[in-house]
C-alpha atoms as one frame of an Amber mdcrd trajectory, in Angstrom:
protein
  16.541 -27.729 -43.746  17.435 -31.325 -42.950  20.607 -30.899 -45.044  21.992
 -28.208 -42.732  25.372 -29.179 -41.283  26.612 -26.458 -38.945  30.034 -28.117
 -38.688  30.722 -26.696 -42.158  30.620 -23.200 -40.622  33.119 -23.923 -37.846
  36.226 -23.021 -39.908  34.626 -19.639 -40.637  34.100 -18.577 -37.024  30.828
 -20.290 -36.092  30.839 -21.111 -32.365  28.233 -22.239 -29.813  28.101 -18.656
 -28.479  27.387 -17.248 -31.933  24.815 -19.976 -32.558  23.015 -19.071 -29.325
  22.912 -15.411 -30.407  21.878 -15.808 -34.040  19.720 -18.913 -34.383  16.760
 -17.407 -32.416  16.726 -14.538 -34.941  16.161 -16.811 -37.924  12.883 -18.055
 -39.276  12.252 -21.683 -40.185  13.183 -21.098 -43.824  16.479 -19.250 -43.227
  19.963 -20.490 -42.401  23.057 -18.561 -41.226  26.016 -17.843 -43.504  29.146
 -15.694 -43.366  30.152 -13.236 -46.084  33.579 -14.147 -47.453  33.801 -11.658
 -50.306  31.550  -8.917 -51.668  30.739  -8.012 -55.250  28.089  -5.637 -56.546
  24.926  -7.731 -56.386  26.359 -11.053 -55.272  28.698 -12.333 -52.619  30.627
 -15.438 -51.714  29.394 -16.919 -48.460  30.205 -19.871 -46.249  26.972 -21.725
 -45.493  26.073 -25.062 -43.890  24.750 -26.338 -47.234  27.374 -28.418 -49.047
  27.907 -27.663 -52.727  28.250 -30.431 -55.347  32.010 -30.235 -54.667  31.353
 -30.814 -50.965  32.553 -27.322 -50.048  30.731 -24.830 -47.857  31.616 -21.842
 -50.079  28.841 -20.818 -52.453  27.568 -17.829 -54.424  24.586 -15.909 -53.058
  22.506 -13.062 -54.480  21.842  -9.967 -52.384  18.313  -8.690 -51.810  19.385
  -5.259 -50.601  15.879  -4.026 -49.855  15.539  -6.744 -47.220  18.900  -6.184
 -45.518  18.127  -3.909 -42.562  20.830  -1.762 -40.948  22.904  -3.316 -38.191
  22.828  -2.105 -34.600  25.506   0.438 -35.502  23.091   1.981 -38.043  25.344
   1.134 -40.950  23.474  -0.497 -43.807  24.902  -2.742 -46.488  26.947  -5.899
 -46.343  30.703  -6.341 -46.004  33.234  -9.112 -45.588  32.895 -10.777 -42.192
  29.155 -10.168 -41.836  26.874 -12.940 -40.641  23.727 -13.095 -42.746  20.660
 -15.272 -43.236  20.061 -16.907 -46.610  17.170 -18.935 -47.970  17.146 -22.227
 -49.886  17.465 -20.283 -53.166  20.761 -18.795 -51.971  19.364 -15.308 -51.567
  20.644 -13.106 -48.729  17.531 -12.111 -46.800  18.819 -10.679 -43.522  21.894
  -8.987 -42.079  22.479 -10.320 -38.572  23.648  -7.924 -35.814  27.352  -7.067
 -35.922  29.407  -7.696 -32.807  32.154  -5.341 -34.038  32.690  -3.208 -37.138
  35.738  -1.355 -38.447  34.327   1.874 -39.864  36.145   4.757 -41.512  34.924
   8.032 -42.937  35.055   7.555 -46.687  36.295  10.258 -49.011  33.146  11.931
 -50.304  32.382  15.091 -52.240  28.720  15.024 -51.253  27.025  17.765 -49.283
  25.908  17.140 -45.712  22.421  16.236 -46.905  23.917  13.458 -49.039  26.560
  12.306 -46.563  24.711   9.104 -45.699  27.325   7.079 -47.614  30.287   9.011
 -46.214  31.242   6.071 -44.032  32.584   2.700 -45.053  32.598  -0.576 -43.168
  35.967  -2.199 -43.822  35.246  -5.484 -42.028  32.679  -6.843 -39.586  32.739
  -9.186 -36.593  36.492  -8.821 -36.165  38.226  -9.833 -32.929  41.836  -8.808
 -33.688  43.050  -5.963 -35.911  46.601  -6.220 -37.225  47.774  -2.676 -37.983
  50.582  -3.257 -40.456  53.413  -0.795 -41.079  56.616  -1.454 -42.971  59.492
  -1.400 -40.516  61.561   0.780 -42.837  58.805   3.376 -43.361  56.900   3.936
 -40.095  54.532   6.902 -39.703  53.602   7.296 -36.025  50.689   9.597 -36.807
  49.186   7.060 -39.212  49.542   4.306 -36.627  47.721   6.478 -34.063  44.932
   7.105 -36.579  44.447   3.404 -37.305  44.648   2.568 -33.602  41.710   4.918
 -32.967  39.829   3.153 -35.768  40.616  -0.280 -34.321  39.798   0.548 -30.685
  36.508   2.135 -31.755  35.531  -1.035 -33.622  35.518  -3.069 -30.417  38.344
  -5.351 -31.571  41.802  -5.726 -30.008  44.534  -3.962 -32.019  48.009  -5.378
 -32.569  50.626  -3.191 -34.272  52.808  -5.270 -36.597  56.041  -3.806 -37.966
  56.592  -5.875 -41.086  59.848  -6.321 -42.986  61.777  -6.347 -39.708  64.890
  -7.372 -41.616  64.798  -3.982 -43.393  63.873  -1.848 -40.361  66.061   1.042
 -39.352  65.980   4.483 -37.726  62.855   3.852 -35.623  62.939   1.950 -32.355
  60.098  -0.431 -31.593  59.915   1.308 -28.211  58.838   4.514 -29.986  55.944
   2.659 -31.575  54.980   1.085 -28.258  54.913   4.571 -26.740  52.111   5.611
 -29.113  50.153   2.361 -28.704  49.179   2.046 -25.013  47.199  -1.128 -24.382
  48.137  -2.675 -27.738  50.728  -5.345 -28.468  53.533  -4.169 -30.779  55.589
  -6.766 -32.657  58.287  -6.730 -35.318  58.092  -9.592 -37.827  59.514 -10.724
 -41.134  57.235 -12.940 -43.194  60.084 -13.852 -45.540  62.496 -15.065 -42.850
  59.884 -16.157 -40.300  61.241 -13.820 -37.626  58.578 -13.056 -34.992  55.861
 -15.065 -36.770  55.468 -17.614 -33.991  54.929 -14.847 -31.432  52.444 -13.133
 -33.732  50.496 -16.362 -34.194  50.201 -16.706 -30.430  48.403 -13.347 -30.015
  45.845 -13.871 -32.792  42.282 -14.468 -31.690  39.091 -15.225 -33.588  38.633
 -13.255 -36.788  41.734 -11.252 -37.690  41.678  -8.262 -40.059  44.781  -6.715
 -41.636  44.863  -2.918 -42.050  47.596  -0.776 -43.496  48.799   1.262 -46.438
  49.773  -0.235 -49.779  53.284  -1.593 -49.530  53.027  -2.393 -45.826  53.381
  -6.096 -46.550  49.831  -7.136 -45.622  49.372  -9.695 -48.385  52.806 -11.216
 -47.784  51.980 -11.457 -44.092  48.541 -12.918 -44.876  50.099 -15.617 -47.059
  52.547 -16.489 -44.287  49.728 -16.800 -41.749  47.636 -18.869 -44.171  50.670
 -21.000 -45.059  49.777 -20.679 -48.746  50.163 -18.189 -51.611  46.533 -17.107
 -51.558  46.900 -13.357 -52.117  48.941 -11.680 -54.854  51.972  -9.676 -53.763
  54.118  -7.023 -55.411  57.201  -4.928 -54.700  56.939  -1.317 -53.557  58.129
   1.433 -55.896  61.769   2.299 -55.280  61.245   6.031 -55.732  58.644   6.794
 -53.055  58.256   3.417 -51.290  54.546   3.420 -52.134  52.933   0.077 -52.763
  50.967  -1.040 -55.767  47.393  -2.174 -55.049  47.646  -5.951 -55.356  44.661
  -6.730 -53.084  41.470  -5.328 -54.632  38.842  -7.193 -52.574  38.357  -7.848
 -48.889  38.346 -11.576 -48.505  37.921 -13.892 -45.518  39.841 -17.166 -45.293
  40.134 -19.819 -42.558  43.476 -19.914 -40.739  45.218 -23.313 -40.529  45.427
 -23.219 -36.740  41.858 -22.004 -36.212  40.223 -18.615 -36.592  39.802 -16.610
 -39.793  41.738 -13.900 -41.631  40.486 -10.904 -43.623  42.975  -9.247 -45.969
  42.037  -5.737 -47.100  43.229  -3.419 -49.879  45.777  -0.769 -48.927  44.272
   2.304 -47.258  45.335   5.671 -48.623  42.744   7.543 -46.593  41.841   6.690
 -42.992  39.205   9.160 -41.853  37.708   8.856 -38.378  33.991   8.210 -37.964
  32.436   8.725 -34.520  35.649   7.553 -32.853  35.644   9.413 -29.525  36.085
   6.239 -27.492  38.788   4.985 -29.838  40.682   8.251 -29.481  40.425   8.006
 -25.717  41.990   4.528 -25.795  44.673   5.559 -28.282  45.661   8.676 -26.337
  45.064   7.356 -22.837  48.368   8.910 -21.733  47.276  12.396 -22.854  43.857
  12.032 -21.253  45.434  10.725 -18.051  47.494  13.915 -17.733  44.457  16.017
 -18.746  42.471  14.589 -15.839  44.906  16.314 -13.471  44.515  19.796 -15.026
  43.253  22.558 -12.747  40.324  23.372 -15.036  37.954  20.713 -16.363  37.666
  22.517 -19.742  41.413  23.072 -20.078  42.476  23.443 -23.719  46.109  22.639
 -22.861  47.396  25.843 -24.440  48.170  28.622 -21.957  45.966  27.793 -18.957
  47.574  27.852 -15.502  47.759  24.495 -13.768  47.702  22.531 -17.033  49.078
  19.076 -16.277  49.448  18.274 -19.993  51.739  21.258 -20.608  53.655  20.383
 -17.466  54.165  16.839 -18.806  55.501  18.241 -22.064  57.800  20.599 -20.142
  59.192  17.707 -18.094  59.595  15.441 -21.121  57.003  12.903 -19.938  54.814
  13.647 -22.971  56.175  14.483 -26.458  54.812  17.614 -28.135  54.180  15.531
 -31.278  51.829  13.322 -29.266  49.696  16.268 -28.120  49.660  17.737 -31.641
  48.406  14.425 -33.042  45.733  14.179 -30.341  44.472  17.679 -31.154  44.439
  17.022 -34.894  42.487  13.775 -34.673  40.092  15.144 -32.041  39.268  18.150
 -34.247  38.686  15.852 -37.220  36.397  13.579 -35.230  34.427  16.539 -33.829
  34.016  17.995 -37.319  32.694  14.680 -38.632  30.267  14.427 -35.701  28.995
  17.936 -36.456  28.614  17.041 -40.102  26.559  13.990 -39.178  24.370  16.037
 -36.810  23.766  18.594 -39.580  22.728  15.829 -41.968  20.279  14.378 -39.459
  18.894  17.854 -38.739  18.433  18.489 -42.473  16.645  15.167 -42.903  14.292
  15.883 -39.991  13.514  19.320 -41.420  12.757  17.774 -44.818  10.338  15.301
 -43.203   8.446  18.120 -41.492   8.388  20.165 -44.706   6.899  17.202 -46.563
   4.288  16.725 -43.820   3.356  20.422 -43.883   3.128  20.374 -47.665   0.835
  17.333 -47.582  -1.378  18.972 -44.960  -1.684  22.195 -47.001  -2.589  20.168
 -50.080  -5.205  18.252 -48.086  -6.809  21.471 -46.749  -6.772  22.972 -50.270
  -8.571  19.958 -51.757 -11.059  19.897 -48.857 -11.887  23.579 -49.538 -12.521
  22.861 -53.200 -15.005  20.102 -52.372 -17.064  22.576 -50.327
C-alpha cells in the first residue's frame, strides 16, 4: 500500500476526523474509498489509488456477501458510503455510516418479506437541500421530507427554486412549517439567492425533491458546470420528467461534495419519530402543556393544542399533517415489529423441527 495517497480523497469528503474513525477499522490489505455511483454489481468509487489517467475515480466490484449491515441495520451500499476495497478493486467492507437518509420504499411484499421495504437514498450526508419549485409548493410534502431529513441526522435546508416564477405562496408560510431549518428562495438561472445558499452548505450535500423541482439545474449551478441533464416540466400538470436516473456524488468547487438524486414520487417515513418531533416541534411544544399526558388533541378538556388552534397560533392544517404522518410512522413501526416477530417465530420453529428430527433418528438407532 505504498502507493496510497490520501490527498486524492480530500475532494470527496476525507478529513482527519474521518481518517481517525475509519483507518483503525481497516486491515493491512484494505484501503478506504467513497461510493460515487452505484450500479448492480459494480460501483464508481473515489480511492487513494491513482488510475492511469491520474484520477482517483475508479470502477470497483461489489462482494455483497462481505458487506455487513451498517450501525443502522440497513444492508447494501449507496452513494455517499465509505467502504474498504482491496488491491484488486473489490469492495470488501461497508464502513459505519455517520448519517443515512432512509425512506420506506413502495413494496407489495407481506410483512415477512418486508426486509427490503426501506431504501437508503444517500449516506454520510451533512446538509439536505429539500427542493420545491417556487410556483408549485406543497407544504405537506415539505413537512414529510423535513421529517426524513431530520431523522437522518443531517441539517435540512428548504430551497424554493425558480424564485423568478414564484407566486401565491409566501416564503414566511414555508418557514412556519420548517422550524429549525433555513428556508431560502433561489433562481439558478438568474443567480438570485445562490450566494446565500452557498454560504449555508456544509460537508456532503444531498438534493431531495420531486421531479420538476429544479434539482439538476440547481446542482449544475452549484457545481459550476453542466454535469447533470435537465429538462422542462410538462405544461399540463407541472410534473417533471425523470432526467436524473442515478444518485451521483461530485466534488463542489468551493469544497465539500454534492449528491444529486432522482425525483421522488413517494416519500414514505421509516422509523422517523425523532424526525417528526423536530419537524413538528411547535405542535409538540403546545402538546406538552395539555392537561392530560395522553391527550389525543380531539375533544379532551384542557387541550393546549386545540386552544392554540382556536386562538390562531396553530393552523388546523398543521395538526392534520402531524396526525397523518404520525399514524403512518406508527403503522410502519408496527409492520417492522410484526416482521421481526415472524422471523423469530420461524427460527424457533426450525429449531423445534430439528430437535424432533434428532430425537426421531436417535429412537431408530435404538
